[in-house]
N, CA and C atoms as an extended XYZ file, in Angstrom:
585
Properties=species:S:1:pos:R:3:atomname:S:1:resname:S:1:resid:I:1 pbc="F F F"
N        98.987       61.646       91.824 N   MET     1
C       100.366       61.271       92.000 CA  MET     1
C       101.260       62.508       92.067 C   MET     1
N       101.036       63.477       91.157 N   GLU     2
C       101.865       64.679       91.143 CA  GLU     2
C       101.649       65.529       92.389 C   GLU     2
N       100.436       65.553       92.919 N   ASN     3
C       100.143       66.348       94.113 CA  ASN     3
C       100.909       65.863       95.330 C   ASN     3
N       101.315       64.604       95.333 N   GLU     4
C       102.069       64.063       96.459 CA  GLU     4
C       103.444       64.706       96.576 C   GLU     4
N       103.981       65.210       95.466 N   LYS     5
C       105.297       65.834       95.461 CA  LYS     5
C       105.259       67.283       95.940 C   LYS     5
N       104.088       67.878       95.943 N   ILE     6
C       103.954       69.281       96.343 CA  ILE     6
C       104.001       69.376       97.862 C   ILE     6
N       104.844       70.260       98.351 N   LEU     7
C       104.966       70.468       99.797 CA  LEU     7
C       103.661       71.007      100.370 C   LEU     7
N       103.328       70.597      101.569 N   SER     8
C       102.081       71.050      102.198 CA  SER     8
C       102.088       72.558      102.450 C   SER     8
N       103.271       73.146      102.524 N   TYR     9
C       103.405       74.582      102.783 CA  TYR     9
C       103.846       75.343      101.522 C   TYR     9
N       103.624       74.752      100.352 N   ALA    10
C       104.036       75.375       99.085 CA  ALA    10
C       103.393       76.746       98.889 C   ALA    10
N       102.136       76.886       99.300 N   SER    11
C       101.466       78.183       99.123 CA  SER    11
C       102.147       79.272       99.948 C   SER    11
N       102.690       78.913      101.104 N   VAL    12
C       103.418       79.875      101.944 CA  VAL    12
C       104.694       80.315      101.232 C   VAL    12
N       105.419       79.359      100.681 N   ILE    13
C       106.660       79.669       99.970 CA  ILE    13
C       106.378       80.585       98.781 C   ILE    13
N       105.363       80.254       98.017 N   ILE    14
C       105.013       81.069       96.850 CA  ILE    14
C       104.629       82.479       97.268 C   ILE    14
N       103.800       82.604       98.301 N   ARG    15
C       103.392       83.942       98.766 CA  ARG    15
C       104.581       84.752       99.260 C   ARG    15
N       105.519       84.122       99.964 N   LEU    16
C       106.715       84.836      100.428 CA  LEU    16
C       107.582       85.282       99.255 C   LEU    16
N       107.654       84.482       98.217 N   LEU    17
C       108.407       84.870       97.028 CA  LEU    17
C       107.745       86.048       96.311 C   LEU    17
N       106.431       86.186       96.481 N   GLN    18
C       105.709       87.301       95.872 CA  GLN    18
C       105.845       88.584       96.676 C   GLN    18
N       106.129       88.463       97.972 N   GLY    19
C       106.247       89.646       98.826 CA  GLY    19
C       105.982       89.293      100.274 C   GLY    19
N       105.813       90.314      101.079 N   ALA    20
C       105.590       90.116      102.514 CA  ALA    20
C       104.260       89.415      102.765 C   ALA    20
N       104.216       88.674      103.868 N   VAL    21
C       102.997       88.005      104.322 CA  VAL    21
C       102.592       88.665      105.629 C   VAL    21
N       101.279       88.916      105.782 N   HIS    22
C       100.772       89.594      106.973 CA  HIS    22
C        99.750       88.722      107.699 C   HIS    22
N        99.573       89.016      108.982 N   TYR    23
C        98.673       88.252      109.849 CA  TYR    23
C        97.239       88.210      109.338 C   TYR    23
N        96.813       89.240      108.601 N   ASP    24
C        95.418       89.288      108.166 CA  ASP    24
C        95.129       88.342      106.995 C   ASP    24
N        96.154       87.739      106.430 N   ASP    25
C        95.983       86.661      105.461 CA  ASP    25
C        96.040       85.365      106.281 C   ASP    25
N        94.950       85.105      106.993 N   LYS    26
C        94.920       84.116      108.069 CA  LYS    26
C        95.428       82.724      107.681 C   LYS    26
N        94.960       82.179      106.568 N   ASP    27
C        95.364       80.817      106.189 CA  ASP    27
C        96.868       80.727      105.938 C   ASP    27
N        97.394       81.683      105.190 N   ILE    28
C        98.834       81.684      104.887 CA  ILE    28
C        99.631       81.916      106.165 C   ILE    28
N        99.180       82.875      106.992 N   TRP    29
C        99.893       83.202      108.234 CA  TRP    29
C        99.961       81.987      109.165 C   TRP    29
N        98.824       81.316      109.354 N   GLU    30
C        98.786       80.141      110.234 CA  GLU    30
C        99.651       79.009      109.680 C   GLU    30
N        99.612       78.816      108.374 N   SER    31
C       100.439       77.784      107.753 CA  SER    31
C       101.923       78.122      107.897 C   SER    31
N       102.268       79.392      107.766 N   LEU    32
C       103.654       79.823      107.951 CA  LEU    32
C       104.129       79.518      109.365 C   LEU    32
N       103.316       79.883      110.352 N   LEU    33
C       103.717       79.663      111.743 CA  LEU    33
C       103.813       78.178      112.082 C   LEU    33
N       102.905       77.376      111.556 N   SER    34
C       102.944       75.946      111.883 CA  SER    34
C       104.034       75.192      111.106 C   SER    34
N       104.497       75.745      109.998 N   ASN    35
C       105.560       75.107      109.202 CA  ASN    35
C       106.844       75.932      109.196 C   ASN    35
N       106.999       76.745      110.194 N   ARG    36
C       108.098       77.715      110.257 CA  ARG    36
C       109.477       77.093      109.992 C   ARG    36
N       109.798       76.020      110.671 N   ILE    37
C       111.128       75.408      110.542 CA  ILE    37
C       111.351       74.891      109.123 C   ILE    37
N       110.352       74.234      108.563 N   SER    38
C       110.479       73.709      107.195 CA  SER    38
C       110.636       74.834      106.180 C   SER    38
N       109.877       75.909      106.358 N   VAL    39
C       109.960       77.050      105.443 CA  VAL    39
C       111.329       77.717      105.568 C   VAL    39
N       111.798       77.906      106.808 N   GLU    40
C       113.134       78.489      107.015 CA  GLU    40
C       114.206       77.625      106.365 C   GLU    40
N       114.113       76.301      106.539 N   ASP    41
C       115.087       75.379      105.938 CA  ASP    41
C       115.070       75.473      104.413 C   ASP    41
N       113.883       75.546      103.847 N   TYR    42
C       113.751       75.646      102.391 CA  TYR    42
C       114.507       76.869      101.872 C   TYR    42
N       114.260       78.011      102.485 N   PHE    43
C       114.896       79.239      102.009 CA  PHE    43
C       116.382       79.285      102.341 C   PHE    43
N       116.764       78.699      103.449 N   GLU    44
C       118.183       78.654      103.837 CA  GLU    44
C       119.011       77.967      102.748 C   GLU    44
N       118.441       76.935      102.142 N   LYS    45
C       119.150       76.174      101.110 CA  LYS    45
C       119.397       76.977       99.837 C   LYS    45
N       118.634       78.044       99.642 N   ILE    46
C       118.834       78.866       98.443 CA  ILE    46
C       119.412       80.243       98.793 C   ILE    46
N       119.941       80.367      100.009 N   GLY    47
C       120.627       81.605      100.385 CA  GLY    47
C       119.717       82.762      100.738 C   GLY    47
N       118.514       82.447      101.198 N   VAL    48
C       117.535       83.480      101.543 CA  VAL    48
C       117.129       83.306      103.001 C   VAL    48
N       117.024       84.409      103.715 N   LYS    49
C       116.660       84.388      105.140 CA  LYS    49
C       115.198       84.789      105.292 C   LYS    49
N       114.481       84.041      106.112 N   LEU    50
C       113.090       84.345      106.438 CA  LEU    50
C       113.050       85.133      107.737 C   LEU    50
N       112.420       86.294      107.707 N   PHE    51
C       112.224       87.105      108.909 CA  PHE    51
C       110.749       87.059      109.275 C   PHE    51
N       110.468       86.660      110.510 N   ILE    52
C       109.091       86.625      111.009 CA  ILE    52
C       109.020       87.482      112.261 C   ILE    52
N       108.073       88.404      112.290 N   ASN    53
C       107.808       89.205      113.477 CA  ASN    53
C       106.383       88.869      113.907 C   ASN    53
N       106.270       87.901      114.811 N   GLU    54
C       104.941       87.448      115.250 CA  GLU    54
C       104.137       88.525      115.962 C   GLU    54
N       104.734       89.276      116.908 N   PRO    55
C       103.928       90.280      117.615 CA  PRO    55
C       103.298       91.318      116.680 C   PRO    55
N       104.039       91.726      115.651 N   ASP    56
C       103.512       92.716      114.716 CA  ASP    56
C       102.813       92.076      113.523 C   ASP    56
N       102.953       90.780      113.370 N   GLY    57
C       102.201       90.054      112.356 CA  GLY    57
C       102.660       90.215      110.919 C   GLY    57
N       103.956       90.083      110.675 N   TYR    58
C       104.434       90.112      109.296 CA  TYR    58
C       105.659       89.221      109.143 C   TYR    58
N       105.896       88.823      107.901 N   ALA    59
C       107.075       88.021      107.558 CA  ALA    59
C       107.513       88.422      106.155 C   ALA    59
N       108.827       88.360      105.923 N   PHE    60
C       109.354       88.679      104.601 CA  PHE    60
C       110.684       87.972      104.405 C   PHE    60
N       111.151       87.980      103.170 N   LEU    61
C       112.415       87.344      102.814 CA  LEU    61
C       113.484       88.393      102.583 C   LEU    61
N       114.709       88.015      102.902 N   LYS    62
C       115.843       88.885      102.602 CA  LYS    62
C       116.979       87.995      102.134 C   LYS    62
N       117.553       88.370      101.010 N   GLN    63
C       118.656       87.588      100.469 CA  GLN    63
C       119.917       87.869      101.253 C   GLN    63
N       120.654       86.811      101.516 N   LYS    64
C       121.920       86.963      102.234 CA  LYS    64
C       122.904       87.716      101.351 C   LYS    64
N       123.694       88.564      101.986 N   GLU    65
C       124.715       89.329      101.267 CA  GLU    65
C       126.028       88.561      101.330 C   GLU    65
N       126.651       88.381      100.198 N   PHE    66
C       127.942       87.712      100.131 CA  PHE    66
C       129.000       88.719       99.717 C   PHE    66
N       130.222       88.435      100.104 N   GLU    67
C       131.344       89.282       99.690 CA  GLU    67
C       131.461       89.220       98.166 C   GLU    67
N       131.778       90.354       97.550 N   GLU    68
C       131.876       90.402       96.092 CA  GLU    68
C       132.944       89.472       95.535 C   GLU    68
N       134.025       89.272       96.283 N   ASP    69
C       135.107       88.431       95.779 CA  ASP    69
C       134.891       86.942       96.063 C   ASP    69
N       133.779       86.600       96.703 N   ASP    70
C       133.474       85.204       97.015 CA  ASP    70
C       132.707       84.590       95.839 C   ASP    70
N       133.442       84.054       94.863 N   LYS    71
C       132.838       83.514       93.636 CA  LYS    71
C       131.971       82.286       93.907 C   LYS    71
N       132.298       81.533       94.956 N   ASN    72
C       131.545       80.317       95.260 CA  ASN    72
C       130.143       80.617       95.770 C   ASN    72
N       129.967       81.760       96.388 N   ASN    73
C       128.680       82.075       96.993 CA  ASN    73
C       127.902       83.156       96.260 C   ASN    73
N       128.351       83.546       95.075 N   SER    74
C       127.620       84.602       94.378 CA  SER    74
C       126.361       84.014       93.744 C   SER    74
N       125.240       84.514       94.170 N   LEU    75
C       123.946       84.072       93.661 CA  LEU    75
C       123.270       85.247       92.972 C   LEU    75
N       122.469       84.970       91.965 N   PRO    76
C       121.721       86.078       91.364 CA  PRO    76
C       120.726       86.636       92.378 C   PRO    76
N       120.394       87.898       92.235 N   ARG    77
C       119.451       88.536       93.155 CA  ARG    77
C       118.050       87.975       92.936 C   ARG    77
N       117.396       87.671       94.028 N   LEU    78
C       116.022       87.188       93.983 CA  LEU    78
C       115.066       88.346       93.709 C   LEU    78
N       115.354       89.474       94.350 N   THR    79
C       114.512       90.653       94.164 CA  THR    79
C       115.368       91.816       93.704 C   THR    79
N       114.741       92.730       92.986 N   ARG    80
C       115.450       93.919       92.533 CA  ARG    80
C       115.427       94.966       93.629 C   ARG    80
N       116.496       95.724       93.692 N   ARG    81
C       116.530       96.870       94.598 CA  ARG    81
C       116.060       98.077       93.805 C   ARG    81
N       114.988       98.659       94.261 N   ILE    82
C       114.416       99.798       93.553 CA  ILE    82
C       114.597      101.035       94.420 C   ILE    82
N       115.374      101.999       93.931 N   PRO    83
C       115.525      103.228       94.723 CA  PRO    83
C       114.195      103.984       94.763 C   PRO    83
N       113.893      104.525       95.920 N   LEU    84
C       112.647      105.265       96.083 CA  LEU    84
C       112.869      106.735       95.762 C   LEU    84
N       111.848      107.361       95.229 N   SER    85
C       111.926      108.795       94.956 CA  SER    85
C       111.933      109.559       96.283 C   SER    85
N       112.299      110.812       96.210 N   TYR    86
C       112.289      111.676       97.392 CA  TYR    86
C       110.901      111.670       98.033 C   TYR    86
N       109.868      111.850       97.215 N   ASP    87
C       108.496      111.959       97.726 CA  ASP    87
C       108.036      110.678       98.426 C   ASP    87
N       108.340      109.535       97.832 N   VAL    88
C       107.940      108.253       98.425 CA  VAL    88
C       108.717      108.007       99.716 C   VAL    88
N       110.014      108.308       99.698 N   THR    89
C       110.827      108.164      100.911 CA  THR    89
C       110.286      109.058      102.014 C   THR    89
N       109.920      110.273      101.655 N   LEU    90
C       109.363      111.216      102.625 CA  LEU    90
C       108.108      110.644      103.276 C   LEU    90
N       107.175      110.144      102.478 N   LEU    91
C       105.950      109.586      103.054 CA  LEU    91
C       106.264      108.371      103.923 C   LEU    91
N       107.189      107.531      103.503 N   CYS    92
C       107.568      106.365      104.319 CA  CYS    92
C       108.117      106.802      105.676 C   CYS    92
N       108.953      107.833      105.677 N   VAL    93
C       109.516      108.345      106.932 CA  VAL    93
C       108.408      108.930      107.808 C   VAL    93
N       107.493      109.665      107.209 N   LEU    94
C       106.383      110.251      107.973 CA  LEU    94
C       105.492      109.161      108.570 C   LEU    94
N       105.249      108.115      107.807 N   LEU    95
C       104.443      106.993      108.309 CA  LEU    95
C       105.167      106.260      109.428 C   LEU    95
N       106.470      106.102      109.275 N   ARG    96
C       107.262      105.432      110.329 CA  ARG    96
C       107.226      106.236      111.618 C   ARG    96
N       107.297      107.565      111.503 N   GLU    97
C       107.191      108.418      112.690 CA  GLU    97
C       105.818      108.284      113.339 C   GLU    97
N       104.770      108.260      112.512 N   LYS    98
C       103.403      108.085      113.037 CA  LYS    98
C       103.290      106.758      113.784 C   LYS    98
N       103.859      105.716      113.218 N   LEU    99
C       103.805      104.399      113.846 CA  LEU    99
C       104.576      104.390      115.160 C   LEU    99
N       105.707      105.054      115.190 N   LEU   100
C       106.503      105.158      116.414 CA  LEU   100
C       105.716      105.891      117.499 C   LEU   100
N       105.088      107.007      117.148 N   GLN   101
C       104.259      107.752      118.104 CA  GLN   101
C       103.099      106.896      118.594 C   GLN   101
N       102.502      106.160      117.685 N   TYR   102
C       101.371      105.302      118.021 CA  TYR   102
C       101.795      104.194      118.984 C   TYR   102
N       102.931      103.569      118.698 N   ASP   103
C       103.420      102.483      119.554 CA  ASP   103
C       103.704      102.965      120.971 C   ASP   103
N       104.216      104.181      121.095 N   VAL   104
C       104.533      104.741      122.415 CA  VAL   104
C       103.252      105.002      123.207 C   VAL   104
N       102.221      105.509      122.541 N   GLY   105
C       100.998      105.883      123.246 CA  GLY   105
C        99.858      104.898      123.137 C   GLY   105
N       100.053      103.767      122.488 N   ASN   106
C        98.971      102.814      122.249 CA  ASN   106
C        98.658      102.007      123.501 C   ASN   106
N        97.400      102.056      123.914 N   THR   107
C        96.968      101.268      125.069 CA  THR   107
C        95.910      100.232      124.698 C   THR   107
N        95.366      100.334      123.490 N   ASP   108
C        94.360       99.342      123.100 CA  ASP   108
C        95.017       98.231      122.277 C   ASP   108
N        94.205       97.323      121.792 N   SER   109
C        94.751       96.143      121.111 CA  SER   109
C        94.881       96.325      119.601 C   SER   109
N        94.564       97.502      119.103 N   THR   110
C        94.682       97.740      117.671 CA  THR   110
C        96.149       97.660      117.264 C   THR   110
N        96.432       96.922      116.212 N   ARG   111
C        97.820       96.696      115.804 CA  ARG   111
C        98.489       97.941      115.234 C   ARG   111
N        97.819       98.678      114.385 N   SER   112
C        98.446       99.801      113.689 CA  SER   112
C        97.481      100.970      113.574 C   SER   112
N        98.044      102.172      113.439 N   PRO   113
C        97.170      103.337      113.297 CA  PRO   113
C        96.447      103.342      111.948 C   PRO   113
N        95.274      103.935      111.964 N   ILE   114
C        94.458      104.076      110.764 CA  ILE   114
C        94.439      105.559      110.400 C   ILE   114
N        94.704      105.849      109.135 N   LEU   115
C        94.687      107.222      108.646 CA  LEU   115
C        93.706      107.333      107.490 C   LEU   115
N        93.091      108.496      107.367 N   THR   116
C        92.232      108.741      106.215 CA  THR   116
C        93.087      109.271      105.070 C   THR   116
N        92.512      109.334      103.893 N   ARG   117
C        93.224      109.905      102.733 CA  ARG   117
C        93.581      111.362      103.028 C   ARG   117
N        92.645      112.072      103.663 N   ASP   118
C        92.911      113.474      104.011 CA  ASP   118
C        94.058      113.592      105.014 C   ASP   118
N        94.158      112.653      105.953 N   ASP   119
C        95.292      112.642      106.894 CA  ASP   119
C        96.613      112.511      106.133 C   ASP   119
N        96.616      111.639      105.133 N   LEU   120
C        97.827      111.433      104.334 CA  LEU   120
C        98.169      112.690      103.533 C   LEU   120
N        97.137      113.328      102.965 N   TYR   121
C        97.363      114.594      102.251 CA  TYR   121
C        97.980      115.625      103.191 C   TYR   121
N        97.411      115.710      104.387 N   GLU   122
C        97.884      116.683      105.381 CA  GLU   122
C        99.351      116.439      105.752 C   GLU   122
N        99.694      115.172      105.937 N   LEU   123
C       101.084      114.822      106.250 CA  LEU   123
C       102.028      115.323      105.162 C   LEU   123
N       101.645      115.105      103.917 N   LEU   124
C       102.515      115.447      102.798 CA  LEU   124
C       102.520      116.936      102.462 C   LEU   124
N       101.366      117.578      102.567 N   LEU   125
C       101.255      118.972      102.124 CA  LEU   125
C       102.178      119.922      102.869 C   LEU   125
N       102.529      119.602      104.097 N   GLN   126
C       103.426      120.486      104.840 CA  GLN   126
C       104.819      120.541      104.217 C   GLN   126
N       105.131      119.599      103.320 N   PHE   127
C       106.450      119.552      102.686 CA  PHE   127
C       106.429      119.988      101.225 C   PHE   127
N       105.267      120.352      100.730 N   PHE   128
C       105.157      120.785       99.344 CA  PHE   128
C       104.756      122.249       99.291 C   PHE   128
N       105.320      122.937       98.324 N   LYS   129
C       104.962      124.340       98.137 CA  LYS   129
C       103.505      124.426       97.711 C   LYS   129
N       102.886      125.514       98.084 N   GLU   130
C       101.488      125.757       97.718 CA  GLU   130
C       101.353      125.774       96.198 C   GLU   130
N       100.435      125.031       95.678 N   LYS   131
C       100.186      124.984       94.231 CA  LYS   131
C        98.831      125.618       93.947 C   LYS   131
N        98.764      126.326       92.845 N   THR   132
C        97.483      126.923       92.480 CA  THR   132
C        96.561      125.879       91.853 C   THR   132
N        97.130      124.882       91.218 N   ASP   133
C        96.338      123.826       90.604 CA  ASP   133
C        96.169      122.680       91.605 C   ASP   133
N        95.109      122.780       92.404 N   GLU   134
C        94.877      121.798       93.468 CA  GLU   134
C        94.661      120.390       92.914 C   GLU   134
N        93.980      120.296       91.774 N   LYS   135
C        93.709      118.987       91.175 CA  LYS   135
C        95.014      118.291       90.780 C   LYS   135
N        95.932      119.041       90.197 N   LYS   136
C        97.227      118.481       89.802 CA  LYS   136
C        98.023      118.041       91.032 C   LYS   136
N        97.976      118.864       92.079 N   GLN   137
C        98.696      118.529       93.307 CA  GLN   137
C        98.115      117.268       93.951 C   GLN   137
N        96.787      117.168       93.986 N   ARG   138
C        96.146      115.961       94.547 CA  ARG   138
C        96.540      114.724       93.745 C   ARG   138
N        96.638      114.883       92.435 N   GLY   139
C        97.061      113.769       91.585 CA  GLY   139
C        98.462      113.291       91.940 C   GLY   139
N        99.361      114.251       92.192 N   LYS   140
C       100.734      113.902       92.573 CA  LYS   140
C       100.744      113.207       93.931 C   LYS   140
N        99.968      113.735       94.885 N   LEU   141
C        99.901      113.126       96.217 CA  LEU   141
C        99.306      111.723       96.146 C   LEU   141
N        98.275      111.557       95.313 N   ASP   142
C        97.671      110.231       95.134 CA  ASP   142
C        98.687      109.234       94.574 C   ASP   142
N        99.517      109.686       93.633 N   ALA   143
C       100.544      108.809       93.052 CA  ALA   143
C       101.547      108.370       94.120 C   ALA   143
N       101.926      109.288       95.004 N   ILE   144
C       102.860      108.961       96.090 CA  ILE   144
C       102.224      107.934       97.028 C   ILE   144
N       100.987      108.197       97.424 N   ILE   145
C       100.268      107.295       98.335 CA  ILE   145
C       100.119      105.910       97.701 C   ILE   145
N        99.750      105.868       96.428 N   ASN   146
C        99.565      104.584       95.740 CA  ASN   146
C       100.867      103.796       95.643 C   ASN   146
N       101.975      104.482       95.456 N   LYS   147
C       103.278      103.803       95.403 CA  LYS   147
C       103.603      103.175       96.761 C   LYS   147
N       103.293      103.888       97.843 N   VAL   148
C       103.550      103.362       99.190 CA  VAL   148
C       102.631      102.167       99.476 C   VAL   148
N       101.420      102.199       98.940 N   ILE   149
C       100.518      101.044       99.047 CA  ILE   149
C       101.128       99.863       98.292 C   ILE   149
N       101.624      100.115       97.069 N   ASP   150
C       102.250       99.057       96.266 CA  ASP   150
C       103.452       98.442       96.978 C   ASP   150
N       104.188       99.261       97.714 N   LEU   151
C       105.354       98.774       98.455 CA  LEU   151
C       104.957       97.950       99.680 C   LEU   151
N       103.681       98.029      100.079 N   GLY   152
C       103.188       97.237      101.204 CA  GLY   152
C       103.271       97.926      102.555 C   GLY   152
N       103.545       99.224      102.575 N   PHE   153
C       103.661       99.947      103.843 CA  PHE   153
C       102.332      100.555      104.290 C   PHE   153
N       101.395      100.652      103.384 N   LEU   154
C       100.034      101.102      103.686 CA  LEU   154
C        99.075      100.069      103.114 C   LEU   154
N        97.970       99.861      103.808 N   ARG   155
C        96.939       98.949      103.298 CA  ARG   155
C        95.617       99.695      103.258 C   ARG   155
N        95.001       99.710      102.075 N   HIS   156
C        93.697      100.345      101.922 CA  HIS   156
C        92.649       99.449      102.569 C   HIS   156
N        91.919       99.990      103.527 N   LEU   157
C        90.886       99.219      104.215 CA  LEU   157
C        89.593       99.293      103.420 C   LEU   157
N        88.921       98.190      103.333 N   LYS   158
C        87.692       98.105      102.542 CA  LYS   158
C        86.479       98.465      103.398 C   LYS   158
N        86.388       99.725      103.785 N   ASN   159
C        85.246      100.200      104.556 CA  ASN   159
C        84.368      101.040      103.642 C   ASN   159
N        83.123      100.623      103.438 N   PRO   160
C        82.242      101.363      102.533 CA  PRO   160
C        82.117      102.836      102.942 C   PRO   160
N        82.314      103.704      101.965 N   GLY   161
C        82.152      105.133      102.202 CA  GLY   161
C        83.311      105.805      102.911 C   GLY   161
N        84.367      105.058      103.205 N   LYS   162
C        85.509      105.647      103.912 CA  LYS   162
C        86.794      105.354      103.151 C   LYS   162
N        87.655      106.342      103.079 N   GLU   163
C        88.990      106.185      102.492 CA  GLU   163
C        89.971      106.063      103.647 C   GLU   163
N        90.118      104.850      104.186 N   GLU   164
C        90.999      104.642      105.339 CA  GLU   164
C        92.138      103.698      104.979 C   GLU   164
N        93.273      103.948      105.653 N   TYR   165
C        94.490      103.192      105.383 CA  TYR   165
C        95.158      102.813      106.691 C   TYR   165
N        95.646      101.580      106.736 N   GLU   166
C        96.381      101.098      107.902 CA  GLU   166
C        97.872      101.189      107.595 C   GLU   166
N        98.632      101.741      108.534 N   ILE   167
C       100.087      101.720      108.399 CA  ILE   167
C       100.534      100.307      108.761 C   ILE   167
N       101.201       99.637      107.829 N   ARG   168
C       101.630       98.264      108.057 CA  ARG   168
C       102.896       98.241      108.904 C   ARG   168
N       102.923       97.361      109.878 N   ALA   169
C       104.045       97.276      110.820 CA  ALA   169
C       105.352       96.876      110.150 C   ALA   169
N       105.283       96.314      108.958 N   ILE   170
C       106.509       95.902      108.265 CA  ILE   170
C       107.424       97.095      107.982 C   ILE   170
N       106.885       98.287      107.997 N   ILE   171
C       107.709       99.479      107.772 CA  ILE   171
C       108.784       99.607      108.854 C   ILE   171
N       108.522       99.007      110.028 N   LYS   172
C       109.527       99.009      111.109 CA  LYS   172
C       110.788       98.258      110.682 C   LYS   172
N       110.606       97.194      109.918 N   ALA   173
C       111.752       96.394      109.480 CA  ALA   173
C       112.542       97.094      108.378 C   ALA   173
N       111.893       97.958      107.652 N   LYS   174
C       112.558       98.641      106.546 CA  LYS   174
C       113.164       99.975      106.964 C   LYS   174
N       112.544      100.640      107.943 N   ILE   175
C       113.055      101.920      108.451 CA  ILE   175
C       113.128      101.807      109.967 C   ILE   175
N       114.315      101.545      110.473 N   ALA   176
C       114.507      101.399      111.921 CA  ALA   176
C       114.343      102.750      112.606 C   ALA   176
N       113.802      102.738      113.809 N   ALA   177
C       113.577      103.978      114.564 CA  ALA   177
C       114.876      104.753      114.751 C   ALA   177
N       115.980      104.028      114.919 N   GLU   178
C       117.278      104.676      115.155 CA  GLU   178
C       117.765      105.447      113.931 C   GLU   178
N       117.308      105.073      112.750 N   THR   179
C       117.786      105.732      111.529 CA  THR   179
C       116.873      106.856      111.053 C   THR   179
N       115.752      107.050      111.724 N   LEU   180
C       114.796      108.072      111.283 CA  LEU   180
C       115.427      109.455      111.180 C   LEU   180
N       116.147      109.870      112.208 N   ASN   181
C       116.745      111.208      112.184 CA  ASN   181
C       117.750      111.358      111.053 C   ASN   181
N       118.574      110.341      110.826 N   ASP   182
C       119.543      110.397      109.729 CA  ASP   182
C       118.842      110.555      108.381 C   ASP   182
N       117.793      109.790      108.179 N   ILE   183
C       117.055      109.863      106.918 CA  ILE   183
C       116.406      111.236      106.772 C   ILE   183
N       115.840      111.747      107.856 N   LYS   184
C       115.210      113.073      107.800 CA  LYS   184
C       116.231      114.154      107.451 C   LYS   184
N       117.431      114.057      108.005 N   ILE   185
C       118.486      115.037      107.698 CA  ILE   185
C       118.846      114.968      106.212 C   ILE   185
N       118.996      113.749      105.689 N   ARG   186
C       119.324      113.599      104.265 CA  ARG   186
C       118.204      114.109      103.371 C   ARG   186
N       116.946      113.863      103.773 N   LEU   187
C       115.815      114.376      102.998 CA  LEU   187
C       115.813      115.903      102.985 C   LEU   187
N       116.096      116.494      104.132 N   LYS   188
C       116.129      117.955      104.228 CA  LYS   188
C       117.247      118.522      103.353 C   LYS   188
N       118.424      117.895      103.395 N   GLN   189
C       119.547      118.340      102.564 CA  GLN   189
C       119.203      118.218      101.083 C   GLN   189
N       118.560      117.131      100.714 N   TYR   190
C       118.165      116.926       99.320 CA  TYR   190
C       117.194      118.017       98.882 C   TYR   190
N       116.209      118.294       99.742 N   ALA   191
C       115.213      119.318       99.414 CA  ALA   191
C       115.866      120.690       99.272 C   ALA   191
N       116.801      121.018      100.158 N   GLU   192
C       117.480      122.320      100.104 CA  GLU   192
C       118.351      122.441       98.860 C   GLU   192
N       118.993      121.362       98.457 N   ASN   193
C       119.867      121.386       97.279 CA  ASN   193
C       119.096      121.413       95.968 C   ASN   193
N       117.851      120.976       95.992 N   SER   194
C       117.079      120.939       94.746 CA  SER   194
C       116.197      122.167       94.565 C   SER   194
N       116.321      123.131       95.473 N   ILE   195
C       115.531      124.372       95.349 CA  ILE   195
C       116.236      125.319       94.419 C   ILE   195
């Protein structure tokens, strides 16, 4: 009797509330696409917008912004805004640039570029001063990479014997190509001021 009250697309709603949904989560992705209107209506009623990018295979939620003086429409935040550190922002920008380059030159059907752990180290090391303690530096780089994985912009691929990562296309929605140069300028200014 209680199961009759549960929406057929409840698992999609729950997964979206937990974070972004990607095409490689086939059951959830297919259910999202087939129940798209119902899911959009559900979130619309609570002041949340559903963004779906079918070609790139991702979907996420974004809370509508209301004017501060609009007391009737002020809703508590669904998600927290977490400022990113300089290092994490830097890696996100570098990954976004890689994805942009890949999209321009991509002729095969692969959705996103694949990078090794060493590729990621190489990307980051050009922005860090040479350290004599390589183990400590690798630990710092690993922490940056792991944070970007936690944010959902990189996905660790489960290939035996290989440390490979896919750049997730959702990074396009978070860092627009048009804003890359502005962000890079601010990162450079921050780095120069903190020396």
